[in-house]
Every structure is written in structure tokens, then in C-alpha cells.
C-alpha positions as CSV (number, residue, x, y, z in Angstrom):
1,X,0.3,0.0,0.3
2,X,1.9,3.3,-1.0
3,X,0.4,5.9,0.8
4,X,1.3,10.1,0.3
5,X,1.1,12.9,2.4
6,X,0.7,16.3,0.9
7,X,3.6,17.7,1.9
8,X,3.6,21.4,0.7
9,X,3.4,22.5,3.8
10,X,2.6,21.6,7.7
11,X,2.5,18.5,9.9
12,X,3.3,16.1,6.3
13,X,7.2,15.1,7.9
14,X,4.6,13.6,11.3
15,X,1.9,12.0,9.4
16,X,5.2,10.4,7.8
17,X,6.6,9.5,10.7
18,X,3.2,7.2,12.1
19,X,2.4,5.9,8.2
20,X,5.9,4.8,8.9
21,X,5.5,3.1,12.1
22,X,2.7,1.6,10.6
23,X,4.5,-0.2,8.4
24,X,2.9,1.9,4.7
25,X,4.7,2.9,1.9
26,X,4.4,6.8,2.7
27,X,5.7,9.0,-0.5
28,X,5.7,13.0,0.0
29,X,3.3,14.6,-2.7
30,X,4.8,18.1,-4.0
31,X,3.7,17.4,-7.7
32,X,0.9,15.8,-9.6
33,X,3.0,13.3,-11.1
34,X,3.3,12.1,-7.1
35,X,-0.6,11.8,-6.7
36,X,-0.7,9.6,-9.2
37,X,0.8,6.7,-7.7
38,X,-0.6,7.3,-4.4
39,X,-3.8,4.5,-2.6
40,X,-4.7,7.0,-0.2
41,X,-3.5,10.4,0.5
42,X,-3.0,12.6,3.9
43,X,-3.2,16.6,4.1
44,X,-2.1,17.8,7.1
45,X,-2.6,20.4,8.9
46,X,-0.2,24.0,8.7
47,X,-1.4,27.0,7.1
48,X,-5.2,26.4,5.5
49,X,-4.7,29.8,2.8
50,X,-1.1,28.5,2.4
51,X,-1.7,25.6,1.0
52,X,-4.6,26.6,-1.0
53,X,-1.9,29.1,-2.3
54,X,0.8,26.1,-2.8
55,X,-1.8,23.7,-4.5
56,X,-2.1,26.3,-7.5
57,X,1.3,26.4,-7.7
58,X,2.5,23.1,-8.3
59,X,-0.2,22.4,-10.2
60,X,-2.1,20.5,-7.5
61,X,-5.2,22.0,-7.2
62,X,-7.5,20.5,-9.9
63,X,-5.6,16.6,-10.0
64,X,-6.1,16.6,-6.4
65,X,-10.0,17.5,-6.2
66,X,-10.2,15.0,-9.5
67,X,-8.5,12.4,-7.2
68,X,-10.7,13.1,-4.4
69,X,-14.2,13.2,-6.1
70,X,-13.1,10.0,-7.9
71,X,-12.9,8.0,-4.5
72,X,-8.9,8.7,-3.3
73,X,-9.4,7.4,0.3
74,X,-8.0,11.0,2.0
75,X,-7.6,11.3,5.8
76,X,-7.5,15.8,6.2
77,X,-6.3,17.7,9.4
78,X,-6.8,20.2,11.2
79,X,-6.1,23.2,7.8
80,X,-6.3,20.2,5.7
81,X,-10.0,19.9,6.7
82,X,-10.4,23.3,5.6
83,X,-9.2,22.8,2.6
84,X,-11.4,20.8,1.7
85,X,-15.1,22.3,3.2
86,X,-17.4,23.2,1.1
87,X,-17.6,26.3,3.1
88,X,-15.1,29.1,5.0
89,X,-16.9,30.9,7.5
90,X,-14.0,33.2,8.1
91,X,-11.5,32.9,5.2
92,X,-10.3,35.1,2.9
93,X,-11.9,36.8,0.5
94,X,-9.4,34.4,-2.3
95,X,-9.7,30.9,-0.7
96,X,-10.9,29.2,-2.6
97,X,-11.7,25.1,-1.2
98,X,-12.1,22.6,-2.8
99,X,-15.8,21.9,-1.7
100,X,-15.7,17.9,-1.0
101,X,-17.1,17.7,2.2
102,X,-20.7,19.4,3.1
103,X,-19.1,21.1,6.4
104,X,-19.2,24.7,6.9
105,X,-15.7,25.8,9.1
106,X,-14.5,28.5,11.0
107,X,-10.8,28.6,10.5
108,X,-9.5,29.4,14.6
109,X,-12.4,28.2,15.9
110,X,-11.0,26.5,19.2
111,X,-8.7,29.4,19.6
112,X,-5.6,31.4,18.1
113,X,-2.7,29.6,19.0
114,X,-2.4,30.2,23.3
115,X,-5.4,28.2,23.1
116,X,-4.4,25.2,21.8
117,X,-5.8,22.2,24.1
118,X,-5.4,18.7,24.5
119,X,-9.4,16.4,25.0
120,X,-9.9,12.4,25.3
121,X,-12.2,11.6,23.0
122,X,-14.6,9.2,22.5
123,X,-14.8,7.9,18.3
124,X,-17.8,5.4,16.9
125,X,-15.6,2.2,16.8
126,X,-12.7,2.8,18.0
127,X,-11.9,0.2,21.3
128,X,-9.3,1.1,24.5
129,X,-8.9,4.7,26.3
130,X,-10.3,7.5,24.4
131,X,-8.0,9.0,21.8
132,X,-6.4,12.0,22.9
133,X,-7.5,14.9,20.8
134,X,-5.0,18.0,20.0
135,X,-6.4,21.0,18.8
136,X,-3.7,23.7,17.3
137,X,-5.0,26.7,15.9
138,X,-8.8,23.8,15.3
139,X,-11.5,25.0,13.0
140,X,-14.9,24.4,13.8
141,X,-16.9,22.6,12.0
142,X,-20.7,24.3,13.0
143,X,-22.6,23.0,10.1
144,X,-22.0,18.9,8.9
145,X,-24.0,18.2,6.0
146,X,-26.5,14.7,6.0
147,X,-24.8,12.7,4.1
148,X,-22.1,13.3,6.9
149,X,-21.2,10.7,10.1
150,X,-19.9,12.5,12.8
151,X,-17.6,10.1,14.9
152,X,-16.4,12.1,17.5
153,X,-17.4,15.0,19.0
154,X,-16.1,17.8,21.9
155,X,-18.4,20.7,23.6
156,X,-21.5,19.9,21.1
157,X,-19.8,20.1,18.0
158,X,-18.0,17.5,15.6
159,X,-14.0,17.0,15.1
160,X,-14.2,13.8,13.3
161,X,-16.1,13.3,10.3
162,X,-15.8,11.4,7.4
163,X,-17.9,11.3,3.9
164,X,-17.8,8.5,2.0
165,X,-14.0,7.3,1.5
166,X,-13.0,11.0,3.6
167,X,-12.2,11.7,7.2
168,X,-11.3,14.9,8.4
169,X,-10.7,15.9,12.1
170,X,-10.3,19.5,13.4
171,X,-7.4,18.1,15.7
172,X,-4.5,16.8,14.3
173,X,-4.2,12.8,15.0
174,X,-0.6,12.6,14.2
175,X,0.4,14.5,17.4
176,X,-1.0,12.4,19.8
177,X,1.7,9.3,19.6
178,X,-1.8,7.4,19.4
179,X,-1.2,5.2,16.2
180,X,-5.5,4.0,16.1
181,X,-6.9,6.9,13.9
182,X,-5.0,6.3,11.2
183,X,-4.9,2.4,11.1
184,X,-8.4,2.2,11.3
185,X,-8.3,4.9,8.3
186,X,-6.0,2.6,6.4
187,X,-7.7,-0.5,7.6
188,X,-11.9,1.2,6.6
189,X,-10.4,2.8,3.2
190,X,-7.6,0.7,1.8
191,X,-7.5,-2.5,2.7
192,X,-11.1,-3.3,3.0
């Protein structure tokens, strides 16, 4: 199984390290031809407007949108969630999300960097202890459409969702030290 990590900006190294620990062949995706060879993709956290600009300058925006729309298993975290959202409530006027997830999000909805926090999350179908949610300038999902399954919530808001073969988290599972979400996503969406 070859798993890509969008490596334009943000926490891509941490996702790659988790995938390496799980025994996956992990590659960093920076060009359209690299995207064409992967069986699944992780979109990391970082800065969503910067990621959007780099999608354009790298030539990845249209191929990425097409591959995900065609069913490429994709897991987006934090800024990756914003990039995939159908609506960014407080985005910049020039910010153009890929509109692949039927959600409305607010950037930094849980506060700025100083308001970062960790919280134990009960994740649907995940055995064992609660998952350690690491929230860093996290987006707040204010609306989830009818085709979106909520897999975990925090303070009444969805923080882990699934729509088809796309998973998205407001938090950073790659920073938690817990491999279970990456593993579950790969088992359910890729290995199945």
C-alpha cells in the first residue's frame, strides 16, 4: 500500500512518521505525478490559505480535487479539513476551498495558538481508551451536511467526520502519539 502525504506545507513529516511506524510505504506528494501513484492520501494541518496557494503553484489543485472526487481515500487534519470544506465562514476573499466535504468551518474556531488544548475523545468504533485529541488553532465545524457521519465530538461540535471515503479531523492525530486513527482509516478505507 502506497500512502501519500501532501507535503506542501504544515505537519506532513509527522503524518509520514506515523505511516512509517504502521509499515506503510509513505511518500511525500508535491507534484501531480506523485499524486497519481498513491492508494490513499493524508492532508496535514498547517496554514490553509498557504496550502491553497501552493496547490495552485504546484499544479496540484485540479488533479487533487479530481482524485479525491473519484474516491481516493483521504484523511484531512486541521488545515486539511479547511481545504476540503464546502464553506469557510471566515476565509479570506481569495481563499478557494476544494468543496469536497459538505461542511461549514470556521478557521481557528477554538481560538488562536495560545488557546491550544488537548481533550480525550470518544471515537465511534475505536476500542480502548479515549483518543487524545490535540487541538492547535483548530477549525470549528459549524455545520455538517446530511451525508456526513460524525465519528467524534467535543463540546457539542463534530471534531472527527467521515463523508464517503474522506475522513477529516479538527485536531491533530499525528501529534497524539496514538496510531489508532491512522490505522483504522487505512484498514477501513484502503485495505478493505
